[in-house]
Structures are given as structure tokens and as C-alpha cells.
PDB file as gemmi writes it, atoms N, CA and C in Angstrom:
CRYST1    1.000    1.000    1.000  90.00  90.00  90.00 P 1                      
ATOM      1  N   MET A   1      -0.411  -0.942  16.184  1.00  0.00           N  
ATOM      2  CA  MET A   1      -0.102  -1.261  14.821  1.00  0.00           C  
ATOM      3  C   MET A   1      -0.192  -2.776  14.664  1.00  0.00           C  
ATOM      4  N   THR A   2      -1.305  -3.240  14.123  1.00  0.00           N  
ATOM      5  CA  THR A   2      -1.497  -4.681  13.995  1.00  0.00           C  
ATOM      6  C   THR A   2      -1.638  -5.087  12.531  1.00  0.00           C  
ATOM      7  N   THR A   3      -1.047  -6.218  12.201  1.00  0.00           N  
ATOM      8  CA  THR A   3      -1.202  -6.807  10.876  1.00  0.00           C  
ATOM      9  C   THR A   3      -2.079  -8.036  11.036  1.00  0.00           C  
ATOM     10  N   THR A   4      -3.097  -8.134  10.210  1.00  0.00           N  
ATOM     11  CA  THR A   4      -4.035  -9.234  10.295  1.00  0.00           C  
ATOM     12  C   THR A   4      -4.103  -9.946   8.954  1.00  0.00           C  
ATOM     13  N   THR A   5      -3.903 -11.247   8.975  1.00  0.00           N  
ATOM     14  CA  THR A   5      -4.091 -12.035   7.766  1.00  0.00           C  
ATOM     15  C   THR A   5      -5.580 -12.232   7.571  1.00  0.00           C  
ATOM     16  N   ILE A   6      -6.050 -12.052   6.345  1.00  0.00           N  
ATOM     17  CA  ILE A   6      -7.475 -12.147   6.080  1.00  0.00           C  
ATOM     18  C   ILE A   6      -7.735 -13.152   4.960  1.00  0.00           C  
ATOM     19  N   THR A   7      -8.999 -13.510   4.801  1.00  0.00           N  
ATOM     20  CA  THR A   7      -9.391 -14.315   3.651  1.00  0.00           C  
ATOM     21  C   THR A   7      -9.148 -13.452   2.421  1.00  0.00           C  
ATOM     22  N   PRO A   8      -8.347 -13.930   1.469  1.00  0.00           N  
ATOM     23  CA  PRO A   8      -8.007 -13.108   0.305  1.00  0.00           C  
ATOM     24  C   PRO A   8      -9.245 -12.611  -0.441  1.00  0.00           C  
ATOM     25  N   ARG A   9      -9.152 -11.368  -0.920  1.00  0.00           N  
ATOM     26  CA  ARG A   9     -10.216 -10.781  -1.727  1.00  0.00           C  
ATOM     27  C   ARG A   9      -9.586  -9.887  -2.795  1.00  0.00           C  
ATOM     28  N   ASN A  10     -10.281  -9.777  -3.913  1.00  0.00           N  
ATOM     29  CA  ASN A  10      -9.797  -8.952  -5.017  1.00  0.00           C  
ATOM     30  C   ASN A  10     -10.196  -7.495  -4.825  1.00  0.00           C  
ATOM     31  N   GLN A  11      -9.320  -6.603  -5.284  1.00  0.00           N  
ATOM     32  CA  GLN A  11      -9.567  -5.169  -5.233  1.00  0.00           C  
ATOM     33  C   GLN A  11      -8.946  -4.553  -6.480  1.00  0.00           C  
ATOM     34  N   MET A  12      -9.691  -3.711  -7.179  1.00  0.00           N  
ATOM     35  CA  MET A  12      -9.133  -2.988  -8.325  1.00  0.00           C  
ATOM     36  C   MET A  12      -8.344  -1.792  -7.794  1.00  0.00           C  
ATOM     37  N   VAL A  13      -7.067  -1.710  -8.212  1.00  0.00           N  
ATOM     38  CA  VAL A  13      -6.154  -0.705  -7.674  1.00  0.00           C  
ATOM     39  C   VAL A  13      -5.322  -0.119  -8.815  1.00  0.00           C  
ATOM     40  N   ARG A  14      -5.018   1.165  -8.700  1.00  0.00           N  
ATOM     41  CA  ARG A  14      -4.046   1.813  -9.580  1.00  0.00           C  
ATOM     42  C   ARG A  14      -2.783   2.028  -8.751  1.00  0.00           C  
ATOM     43  N   PHE A  15      -1.637   1.562  -9.268  1.00  0.00           N  
ATOM     44  CA  PHE A  15      -0.388   1.571  -8.514  1.00  0.00           C  
ATOM     45  C   PHE A  15       0.633   2.561  -9.050  1.00  0.00           C  
ATOM     46  N   ALA A  16       1.451   3.065  -8.139  1.00  0.00           N  
ATOM     47  CA  ALA A  16       2.639   3.854  -8.464  1.00  0.00           C  
ATOM     48  C   ALA A  16       3.834   3.089  -7.897  1.00  0.00           C  
ATOM     49  N   ARG A  17       4.903   3.028  -8.657  1.00  0.00           N  
ATOM     50  CA  ARG A  17       6.077   2.244  -8.266  1.00  0.00           C  
ATOM     51  C   ARG A  17       7.159   3.154  -7.689  1.00  0.00           C  
ATOM     52  N   LYS A  18       7.713   2.737  -6.561  1.00  0.00           N  
ATOM     53  CA  LYS A  18       8.802   3.432  -5.878  1.00  0.00           C  
ATOM     54  C   LYS A  18       8.513   4.920  -5.652  1.00  0.00           C  
ATOM     55  N   ALA A  19       7.314   5.194  -5.189  1.00  0.00           N  
ATOM     56  CA  ALA A  19       6.914   6.574  -4.870  1.00  0.00           C  
ATOM     57  C   ALA A  19       7.470   6.960  -3.509  1.00  0.00           C  
ATOM     58  N   GLU A  20       7.904   8.183  -3.385  1.00  0.00           N  
ATOM     59  CA  GLU A  20       8.486   8.645  -2.127  1.00  0.00           C  
ATOM     60  C   GLU A  20       7.462   8.907  -1.046  1.00  0.00           C  
ATOM     61  N   SER A  21       6.237   9.308  -1.467  1.00  0.00           N  
ATOM     62  CA  SER A  21       5.225   9.686  -0.485  1.00  0.00           C  
ATOM     63  C   SER A  21       3.833   9.477  -1.071  1.00  0.00           C  
ATOM     64  N   LEU A  22       2.825   9.582  -0.218  1.00  0.00           N  
ATOM     65  CA  LEU A  22       1.447   9.468  -0.684  1.00  0.00           C  
ATOM     66  C   LEU A  22       1.123  10.589  -1.665  1.00  0.00           C  
ATOM     67  N   SER A  23       1.608  11.793  -1.406  1.00  0.00           N  
ATOM     68  CA  SER A  23       1.334  12.893  -2.339  1.00  0.00           C  
ATOM     69  C   SER A  23       1.950  12.593  -3.707  1.00  0.00           C  
ATOM     70  N   TRP A  24       3.082  11.907  -3.736  1.00  0.00           N  
ATOM     71  CA  TRP A  24       3.719  11.489  -4.991  1.00  0.00           C  
ATOM     72  C   TRP A  24       2.798  10.500  -5.719  1.00  0.00           C  
ATOM     73  N   VAL A  25       2.276   9.526  -4.980  1.00  0.00           N  
ATOM     74  CA  VAL A  25       1.361   8.530  -5.560  1.00  0.00           C  
ATOM     75  C   VAL A  25       0.146   9.237  -6.144  1.00  0.00           C  
ATOM     76  N   GLN A  26      -0.464  10.110  -5.378  1.00  0.00           N  
ATOM     77  CA  GLN A  26      -1.668  10.816  -5.827  1.00  0.00           C  
ATOM     78  C   GLN A  26      -1.395  11.656  -7.070  1.00  0.00           C  
ATOM     79  N   ARG A  27      -0.266  12.339  -7.094  1.00  0.00           N  
ATOM     80  CA  ARG A  27       0.094  13.159  -8.248  1.00  0.00           C  
ATOM     81  C   ARG A  27       0.326  12.279  -9.482  1.00  0.00           C  
ATOM     82  N   GLU A  28       1.063  11.192  -9.326  1.00  0.00           N  
ATOM     83  CA  GLU A  28       1.350  10.306 -10.450  1.00  0.00           C  
ATOM     84  C   GLU A  28       0.068   9.696 -11.012  1.00  0.00           C  
ATOM     85  N   LEU A  29      -0.827   9.269 -10.136  1.00  0.00           N  
ATOM     86  CA  LEU A  29      -2.077   8.667 -10.598  1.00  0.00           C  
ATOM     87  C   LEU A  29      -3.000   9.699 -11.237  1.00  0.00           C  
ATOM     88  N   ARG A  30      -2.890  10.948 -10.820  1.00  0.00           N  
ATOM     89  CA  ARG A  30      -3.710  12.014 -11.381  1.00  0.00           C  
ATOM     90  C   ARG A  30      -3.198  12.415 -12.774  1.00  0.00           C  
ATOM     91  N   VAL A  31      -1.881  12.427 -12.955  1.00  0.00           N  
ATOM     92  CA  VAL A  31      -1.267  12.920 -14.183  1.00  0.00           C  
ATOM     93  C   VAL A  31      -1.110  11.835 -15.251  1.00  0.00           C  
ATOM     94  N   LEU A  32      -0.729  10.641 -14.847  1.00  0.00           N  
ATOM     95  CA  LEU A  32      -0.452   9.568 -15.801  1.00  0.00           C  
ATOM     96  C   LEU A  32      -1.675   8.683 -16.019  1.00  0.00           C  
ATOM     97  N   ASN A  33      -1.728   8.060 -17.148  1.00  0.00           N  
ATOM     98  CA  ASN A  33      -2.817   7.134 -17.466  1.00  0.00           C  
ATOM     99  C   ASN A  33      -2.436   5.739 -16.961  1.00  0.00           C  
ATOM    100  N   VAL A  34      -2.525   5.552 -15.661  1.00  0.00           N  
ATOM    101  CA  VAL A  34      -2.171   4.274 -15.044  1.00  0.00           C  
ATOM    102  C   VAL A  34      -3.401   3.383 -15.041  1.00  0.00           C  
ATOM    103  N   ARG A  35      -3.286   2.246 -15.665  1.00  0.00           N  
ATOM    104  CA  ARG A  35      -4.423   1.324 -15.737  1.00  0.00           C  
ATOM    105  C   ARG A  35      -4.635   0.602 -14.415  1.00  0.00           C  
ATOM    106  N   PRO A  36      -5.880   0.411 -14.041  1.00  0.00           N  
ATOM    107  CA  PRO A  36      -6.156  -0.363 -12.820  1.00  0.00           C  
ATOM    108  C   PRO A  36      -5.820  -1.831 -13.040  1.00  0.00           C  
ATOM    109  N   GLU A  37      -5.477  -2.484 -11.969  1.00  0.00           N  
ATOM    110  CA  GLU A  37      -5.213  -3.915 -12.015  1.00  0.00           C  
ATOM    111  C   GLU A  37      -5.820  -4.581 -10.795  1.00  0.00           C  
ATOM    112  N   ILE A  38      -5.984  -5.873 -10.894  1.00  0.00           N  
ATOM    113  CA  ILE A  38      -6.535  -6.623  -9.768  1.00  0.00           C  
ATOM    114  C   ILE A  38      -5.419  -6.905  -8.769  1.00  0.00           C  
ATOM    115  N   ALA A  39      -5.661  -6.527  -7.538  1.00  0.00           N  
ATOM    116  CA  ALA A  39      -4.744  -6.828  -6.440  1.00  0.00           C  
ATOM    117  C   ALA A  39      -5.440  -7.826  -5.527  1.00  0.00           C  
ATOM    118  N   LEU A  40      -4.682  -8.738  -4.980  1.00  0.00           N  
ATOM    119  CA  LEU A  40      -5.217  -9.721  -4.046  1.00  0.00           C  
ATOM    120  C   LEU A  40      -4.845  -9.283  -2.629  1.00  0.00           C  
ATOM    121  N   VAL A  41      -5.833  -8.767  -1.903  1.00  0.00           N  
ATOM    122  CA  VAL A  41      -5.600  -8.309  -0.533  1.00  0.00           C  
ATOM    123  C   VAL A  41      -5.547  -9.539   0.368  1.00  0.00           C  
ATOM    124  N   VAL A  42      -4.388  -9.775   0.982  1.00  0.00           N  
ATOM    125  CA  VAL A  42      -4.209 -10.960   1.830  1.00  0.00           C  
ATOM    126  C   VAL A  42      -3.983 -10.604   3.293  1.00  0.00           C  
ATOM    127  N   ALA A  43      -3.768  -9.295   3.566  1.00  0.00           N  
ATOM    128  CA  ALA A  43      -3.546  -8.863   4.946  1.00  0.00           C  
ATOM    129  C   ALA A  43      -3.938  -7.400   5.071  1.00  0.00           C  
ATOM    130  N   THR A  44      -4.245  -7.000   6.299  1.00  0.00           N  
ATOM    131  CA  THR A  44      -4.529  -5.600   6.585  1.00  0.00           C  
ATOM    132  C   THR A  44      -3.567  -5.113   7.662  1.00  0.00           C  
ATOM    133  N   LYS A  45      -3.257  -3.841   7.601  1.00  0.00           N  
ATOM    134  CA  LYS A  45      -2.398  -3.205   8.597  1.00  0.00           C  
ATOM    135  C   LYS A  45      -3.144  -1.986   9.109  1.00  0.00           C  
ATOM    136  N   ASP A  46      -3.517  -2.013  10.380  1.00  0.00           N  
ATOM    137  CA  ASP A  46      -4.229  -0.898  10.998  1.00  0.00           C  
ATOM    138  C   ASP A  46      -3.226   0.005  11.703  1.00  0.00           C  
ATOM    139  N   LEU A  47      -3.227   1.281  11.325  1.00  0.00           N  
ATOM    140  CA  LEU A  47      -2.303   2.250  11.893  1.00  0.00           C  
ATOM    141  C   LEU A  47      -3.061   3.370  12.577  1.00  0.00           C  
ATOM    142  N   THR A  48      -2.425   3.985  13.548  1.00  0.00           N  
ATOM    143  CA  THR A  48      -2.968   5.200  14.142  1.00  0.00           C  
ATOM    144  C   THR A  48      -2.743   6.331  13.137  1.00  0.00           C  
ATOM    145  N   ALA A  49      -3.378   7.468  13.353  1.00  0.00           N  
ATOM    146  CA  ALA A  49      -3.199   8.613  12.456  1.00  0.00           C  
ATOM    147  C   ALA A  49      -1.728   9.024  12.400  1.00  0.00           C  
ATOM    148  N   GLU A  50      -1.076   9.035  13.526  1.00  0.00           N  
ATOM    149  CA  GLU A  50       0.341   9.412  13.582  1.00  0.00           C  
ATOM    150  C   GLU A  50       1.207   8.421  12.800  1.00  0.00           C  
ATOM    151  N   GLN A  51       0.965   7.128  12.989  1.00  0.00           N  
ATOM    152  CA  GLN A  51       1.718   6.100  12.271  1.00  0.00           C  
ATOM    153  C   GLN A  51       1.460   6.174  10.765  1.00  0.00           C  
ATOM    154  N   TYR A  52       0.190   6.349  10.397  1.00  0.00           N  
ATOM    155  CA  TYR A  52      -0.171   6.433   8.983  1.00  0.00           C  
ATOM    156  C   TYR A  52       0.514   7.625   8.321  1.00  0.00           C  
ATOM    157  N   ASP A  53       0.440   8.785   8.969  1.00  0.00           N  
ATOM    158  CA  ASP A  53       1.038   9.987   8.393  1.00  0.00           C  
ATOM    159  C   ASP A  53       2.545   9.828   8.223  1.00  0.00           C  
ATOM    160  N   ALA A  54       3.210   9.213   9.194  1.00  0.00           N  
ATOM    161  CA  ALA A  54       4.649   8.976   9.082  1.00  0.00           C  
ATOM    162  C   ALA A  54       4.946   8.015   7.928  1.00  0.00           C  
ATOM    163  N   PHE A  55       4.145   6.972   7.793  1.00  0.00           N  
ATOM    164  CA  PHE A  55       4.308   6.014   6.702  1.00  0.00           C  
ATOM    165  C   PHE A  55       4.077   6.706   5.359  1.00  0.00           C  
ATOM    166  N   ALA A  56       2.996   7.476   5.244  1.00  0.00           N  
ATOM    167  CA  ALA A  56       2.626   8.131   3.983  1.00  0.00           C  
ATOM    168  C   ALA A  56       3.650   9.169   3.540  1.00  0.00           C  
ATOM    169  N   LYS A  57       4.382   9.744   4.465  1.00  0.00           N  
ATOM    170  CA  LYS A  57       5.393  10.751   4.119  1.00  0.00           C  
ATOM    171  C   LYS A  57       6.696  10.132   3.651  1.00  0.00           C  
ATOM    172  N   GLN A  58       6.967   8.875   4.055  1.00  0.00           N  
ATOM    173  CA  GLN A  58       8.228   8.219   3.700  1.00  0.00           C  
ATOM    174  C   GLN A  58       7.967   6.763   3.322  1.00  0.00           C  
ATOM    175  N   LEU A  59       7.377   6.550   2.152  1.00  0.00           N  
ATOM    176  CA  LEU A  59       7.020   5.199   1.726  1.00  0.00           C  
ATOM    177  C   LEU A  59       8.238   4.312   1.470  1.00  0.00           C  
ATOM    178  N   LEU A  60       9.381   4.904   1.143  1.00  0.00           N  
ATOM    179  CA  LEU A  60      10.566   4.114   0.820  1.00  0.00           C  
ATOM    180  C   LEU A  60      11.430   3.795   2.040  1.00  0.00           C  
ATOM    181  N   ARG A  61      11.003   4.233   3.210  1.00  0.00           N  
ATOM    182  CA  ARG A  61      11.746   3.935   4.437  1.00  0.00           C  
ATOM    183  C   ARG A  61      11.548   2.482   4.840  1.00  0.00           C  
ATOM    184  N   ALA A  62      12.597   1.844   5.344  1.00  0.00           N  
ATOM    185  CA  ALA A  62      12.527   0.443   5.782  1.00  0.00           C  
ATOM    186  C   ALA A  62      11.588   0.303   6.971  1.00  0.00           C  
ATOM    187  N   ARG A  63      10.764  -0.749   6.905  1.00  0.00           N  
ATOM    188  CA  ARG A  63       9.822  -1.040   7.987  1.00  0.00           C  
ATOM    189  C   ARG A  63       9.814  -2.539   8.250  1.00  0.00           C  
ATOM    190  N   ASP A  64       9.918  -2.901   9.525  1.00  0.00           N  
ATOM    191  CA  ASP A  64       9.965  -4.318   9.896  1.00  0.00           C  
ATOM    192  C   ASP A  64       8.717  -5.065   9.441  1.00  0.00           C  
ATOM    193  N   TRP A  65       7.548  -4.458   9.582  1.00  0.00           N  
ATOM    194  CA  TRP A  65       6.314  -5.159   9.241  1.00  0.00           C  
ATOM    195  C   TRP A  65       6.207  -5.440   7.747  1.00  0.00           C  
ATOM    196  N   LEU A  66       6.881  -4.666   6.915  1.00  0.00           N  
ATOM    197  CA  LEU A  66       6.896  -4.976   5.484  1.00  0.00           C  
ATOM    198  C   LEU A  66       7.927  -6.050   5.163  1.00  0.00           C  
ATOM    199  N   ALA A  67       9.002  -6.088   5.918  1.00  0.00           N  
ATOM    200  CA  ALA A  67      10.014  -7.122   5.709  1.00  0.00           C  
ATOM    201  C   ALA A  67       9.422  -8.500   5.985  1.00  0.00           C  
ATOM    202  N   ASP A  68       8.482  -8.561   6.912  1.00  0.00           N  
ATOM    203  CA  ASP A  68       7.846  -9.836   7.258  1.00  0.00           C  
ATOM    204  C   ASP A  68       6.796 -10.262   6.234  1.00  0.00           C  
ATOM    205  N   PHE A  69       6.381  -9.340   5.363  1.00  0.00           N  
ATOM    206  CA  PHE A  69       5.360  -9.648   4.365  1.00  0.00           C  
ATOM    207  C   PHE A  69       6.052  -9.985   3.051  1.00  0.00           C  
ATOM    208  N   ASP A  70       5.934 -11.225   2.629  1.00  0.00           N  
ATOM    209  CA  ASP A  70       6.593 -11.628   1.382  1.00  0.00           C  
ATOM    210  C   ASP A  70       5.567 -11.929   0.296  1.00  0.00           C  
ATOM    211  N   GLY A  71       4.640 -10.992   0.122  1.00  0.00           N  
ATOM    212  CA  GLY A  71       3.589 -11.161  -0.875  1.00  0.00           C  
ATOM    213  C   GLY A  71       4.146 -11.438  -2.254  1.00  0.00           C  
ATOM    214  N   ILE A  72       3.501 -12.315  -2.964  1.00  0.00           N  
ATOM    215  CA  ILE A  72       3.941 -12.653  -4.311  1.00  0.00           C  
ATOM    216  C   ILE A  72       2.922 -12.154  -5.330  1.00  0.00           C  
ATOM    217  N   CYS A  73       3.376 -11.955  -6.529  1.00  0.00           N  
ATOM    218  CA  CYS A  73       2.535 -11.520  -7.657  1.00  0.00           C  
ATOM    219  C   CYS A  73       1.663 -10.334  -7.293  1.00  0.00           C  
ATOM    220  N   HIS A  74       0.395 -10.557  -7.177  1.00  0.00           N  
ATOM    221  CA  HIS A  74      -0.554  -9.467  -6.955  1.00  0.00           C  
ATOM    222  C   HIS A  74      -0.994  -9.352  -5.496  1.00  0.00           C  
ATOM    223  N   GLU A  75      -0.300 -10.018  -4.569  1.00  0.00           N  
ATOM    224  CA  GLU A  75      -0.683  -9.947  -3.157  1.00  0.00           C  
ATOM    225  C   GLU A  75      -0.269  -8.608  -2.554  1.00  0.00           C  
ATOM    226  N   VAL A  76      -1.203  -8.028  -1.793  1.00  0.00           N  
ATOM    227  CA  VAL A  76      -0.954  -6.724  -1.178  1.00  0.00           C  
ATOM    228  C   VAL A  76      -1.397  -6.711   0.279  1.00  0.00           C  
ATOM    229  N   VAL A  77      -0.839  -5.752   1.004  1.00  0.00           N  
ATOM    230  CA  VAL A  77      -1.293  -5.417   2.351  1.00  0.00           C  
ATOM    231  C   VAL A  77      -2.141  -4.157   2.219  1.00  0.00           C  
ATOM    232  N   GLU A  78      -3.314  -4.185   2.801  1.00  0.00           N  
ATOM    233  CA  GLU A  78      -4.191  -3.013   2.821  1.00  0.00           C  
ATOM    234  C   GLU A  78      -3.869  -2.225   4.088  1.00  0.00           C  
ATOM    235  N   VAL A  79      -3.376  -1.001   3.925  1.00  0.00           N  
ATOM    236  CA  VAL A  79      -2.999  -0.157   5.061  1.00  0.00           C  
ATOM    237  C   VAL A  79      -4.168   0.777   5.349  1.00  0.00           C  
ATOM    238  N   ARG A  80      -4.679   0.701   6.598  1.00  0.00           N  
ATOM    239  CA  ARG A  80      -5.903   1.417   6.955  1.00  0.00           C  
ATOM    240  C   ARG A  80      -5.695   2.345   8.144  1.00  0.00           C  
ATOM    241  N   CYS A  81      -6.439   3.452   8.092  1.00  0.00           N  
ATOM    242  CA  CYS A  81      -6.494   4.392   9.206  1.00  0.00           C  
ATOM    243  C   CYS A  81      -7.774   5.193   9.032  1.00  0.00           C  
ATOM    244  N   PRO A  82      -8.580   5.336  10.070  1.00  0.00           N  
ATOM    245  CA  PRO A  82      -9.811   6.118   9.946  1.00  0.00           C  
ATOM    246  C   PRO A  82      -9.530   7.533   9.437  1.00  0.00           C  
ATOM    247  N   GLY A  83     -10.319   7.955   8.448  1.00  0.00           N  
ATOM    248  CA  GLY A  83     -10.188   9.302   7.921  1.00  0.00           C  
ATOM    249  C   GLY A  83      -9.072   9.503   6.917  1.00  0.00           C  
ATOM    250  N   ARG A  84      -8.378   8.427   6.555  1.00  0.00           N  
ATOM    251  CA  ARG A  84      -7.284   8.505   5.589  1.00  0.00           C  
ATOM    252  C   ARG A  84      -7.569   7.544   4.430  1.00  0.00           C  
ATOM    253  N   PRO A  85      -6.997   7.825   3.238  1.00  0.00           N  
ATOM    254  CA  PRO A  85      -7.213   6.899   2.119  1.00  0.00           C  
ATOM    255  C   PRO A  85      -6.566   5.542   2.401  1.00  0.00           C  
ATOM    256  N   MET A  86      -7.258   4.477   2.009  1.00  0.00           N  
ATOM    257  CA  MET A  86      -6.674   3.143   2.145  1.00  0.00           C  
ATOM    258  C   MET A  86      -5.575   2.987   1.108  1.00  0.00           C  
ATOM    259  N   LEU A  87      -4.451   2.433   1.546  1.00  0.00           N  
ATOM    260  CA  LEU A  87      -3.320   2.200   0.661  1.00  0.00           C  
ATOM    261  C   LEU A  87      -3.164   0.709   0.431  1.00  0.00           C  
ATOM    262  N   TYR A  88      -2.738   0.348  -0.758  1.00  0.00           N  
ATOM    263  CA  TYR A  88      -2.500  -1.047  -1.103  1.00  0.00           C  
ATOM    264  C   TYR A  88      -1.019  -1.159  -1.436  1.00  0.00           C  
ATOM    265  N   VAL A  89      -0.296  -1.963  -0.639  1.00  0.00           N  
ATOM    266  CA  VAL A  89       1.156  -1.980  -0.697  1.00  0.00           C  
ATOM    267  C   VAL A  89       1.676  -3.350  -1.117  1.00  0.00           C  
ATOM    268  N   LYS A  90       2.581  -3.319  -2.108  1.00  0.00           N  
ATOM    269  CA  LYS A  90       3.347  -4.499  -2.498  1.00  0.00           C  
ATOM    270  C   LYS A  90       4.776  -4.243  -2.042  1.00  0.00           C  
ATOM    271  N   SER A  91       5.326  -5.155  -1.270  1.00  0.00           N  
ATOM    272  CA  SER A  91       6.714  -4.967  -0.843  1.00  0.00           C  
ATOM    273  C   SER A  91       7.677  -5.715  -1.764  1.00  0.00           C  
ATOM    274  N   LYS A  92       7.184  -6.710  -2.480  1.00  0.00           N  
ATOM    275  CA  LYS A  92       7.992  -7.503  -3.420  1.00  0.00           C  
ATOM    276  C   LYS A  92       9.272  -8.020  -2.769  1.00  0.00           C  
ATOM    277  N   GLY A  93       9.149  -8.511  -1.538  1.00  0.00           N  
ATOM    278  CA  GLY A  93      10.287  -9.112  -0.841  1.00  0.00           C  
ATOM    279  C   GLY A  93      11.248  -8.118  -0.220  1.00  0.00           C  
ATOM    280  N   THR A  94      10.883  -6.842  -0.201  1.00  0.00           N  
ATOM    281  CA  THR A  94      11.750  -5.833   0.402  1.00  0.00           C  
ATOM    282  C   THR A  94      11.160  -5.403   1.746  1.00  0.00           C  
ATOM    283  N   ASN A  95      11.829  -4.470   2.404  1.00  0.00           N  
ATOM    284  CA  ASN A  95      11.329  -3.969   3.684  1.00  0.00           C  
ATOM    285  C   ASN A  95      10.757  -2.555   3.552  1.00  0.00           C  
ATOM    286  N   TYR A  96      10.410  -2.168   2.314  1.00  0.00           N  
ATOM    287  CA  TYR A  96       9.798  -0.859   2.089  1.00  0.00           C  
ATOM    288  C   TYR A  96       8.616  -1.019   1.132  1.00  0.00           C  
ATOM    289  N   ALA A  97       7.853   0.049   0.979  1.00  0.00           N  
ATOM    290  CA  ALA A  97       6.665   0.017   0.113  1.00  0.00           C  
ATOM    291  C   ALA A  97       7.106   0.179  -1.339  1.00  0.00           C  
ATOM    292  N   HIS A  98       7.463  -0.912  -1.968  1.00  0.00           N  
ATOM    293  CA  HIS A  98       7.967  -0.913  -3.351  1.00  0.00           C  
ATOM    294  C   HIS A  98       6.937  -0.340  -4.313  1.00  0.00           C  
ATOM    295  N   THR A  99       5.692  -0.755  -4.162  1.00  0.00           N  
ATOM    296  CA  THR A  99       4.609  -0.312  -5.021  1.00  0.00           C  
ATOM    297  C   THR A  99       3.419   0.027  -4.132  1.00  0.00           C  
ATOM    298  N   VAL A 100       2.842   1.212  -4.338  1.00  0.00           N  
ATOM    299  CA  VAL A 100       1.721   1.671  -3.510  1.00  0.00           C  
ATOM    300  C   VAL A 100       0.582   2.089  -4.437  1.00  0.00           C  
ATOM    301  N   GLY A 101      -0.619   1.682  -4.074  1.00  0.00           N  
ATOM    302  CA  GLY A 101      -1.763   2.024  -4.910  1.00  0.00           C  
ATOM    303  C   GLY A 101      -2.954   2.511  -4.115  1.00  0.00           C  
ATOM    304  N   LEU A 102      -3.891   3.054  -4.867  1.00  0.00           N  
ATOM    305  CA  LEU A 102      -5.171   3.508  -4.328  1.00  0.00           C  
ATOM    306  C   LEU A 102      -6.280   2.765  -5.058  1.00  0.00           C  
ATOM    307  N   ALA A 103      -7.341   2.489  -4.348  1.00  0.00           N  
ATOM    308  CA  ALA A 103      -8.465   1.766  -4.931  1.00  0.00           C  
ATOM    309  C   ALA A 103      -9.090   2.590  -6.059  1.00  0.00           C  
ATOM    310  N   VAL A 104      -9.590   1.882  -7.061  1.00  0.00           N  
ATOM    311  CA  VAL A 104     -10.293   2.534  -8.156  1.00  0.00           C  
ATOM    312  C   VAL A 104     -11.678   2.899  -7.647  1.00  0.00           C  
ATOM    313  N   GLU A 105     -12.066   4.126  -7.859  1.00  0.00           N  
ATOM    314  CA  GLU A 105     -13.366   4.593  -7.369  1.00  0.00           C  
ATOM    315  C   GLU A 105     -14.451   4.361  -8.394  1.00  0.00           C  
TER     316      GLU A 105                                                      
END                                                                             
């Protein structure tokens, strides 16, 4: 589980706030008319399938690696795992995934 700081880049993302799980995010984005916004990806987090699945099932659980990320405004961590949807996470100074989004297709 590594976090890598990267050269910032813009990504269009639709976000769900304080979602309990990835399925919650997907359902909310499917049902509600959530407008895409520009997110500034400043770091990536590479997870194993097991780590990703545990994270995706409990987005509001405290995590040390999110506590260390103090992204401001539109800064996000891109959470990656082969074969899984990329997640864009704003912690907003907390130790949990306060806001989670999916890239606009």
C-alpha cells in the first residue's frame, strides 16, 4: 500500500459526500443528477485487491494514510487497484474518505 505524490493533474469527477461504501457512491451517482467537477489529483494510492475491497466496503472508517493527506479545496488522492474502478478521495482534513468520486466517462 503505497502513496505517491505526483505532478498535479486535473480530472473531471462526480462526487458523493459521506458515502458508506462504493456501492453507495455508485447508487447515488446513478440516481441523482450530480454535476461533474474538476478535481486536482495530487497523489495516488495503490492498493491490493484485498485492501481496495476493504476500503470500498467501509469508506467512513478511519485510515492512517488519509489522516496524513491534508488536501485542500479540490485536491484528491486517486485510489487505484487493477480491475477495480479508480476512486477519487477528498479527506478534507479527516482520517476517513469524506467525499468519494468516480471519473466522468
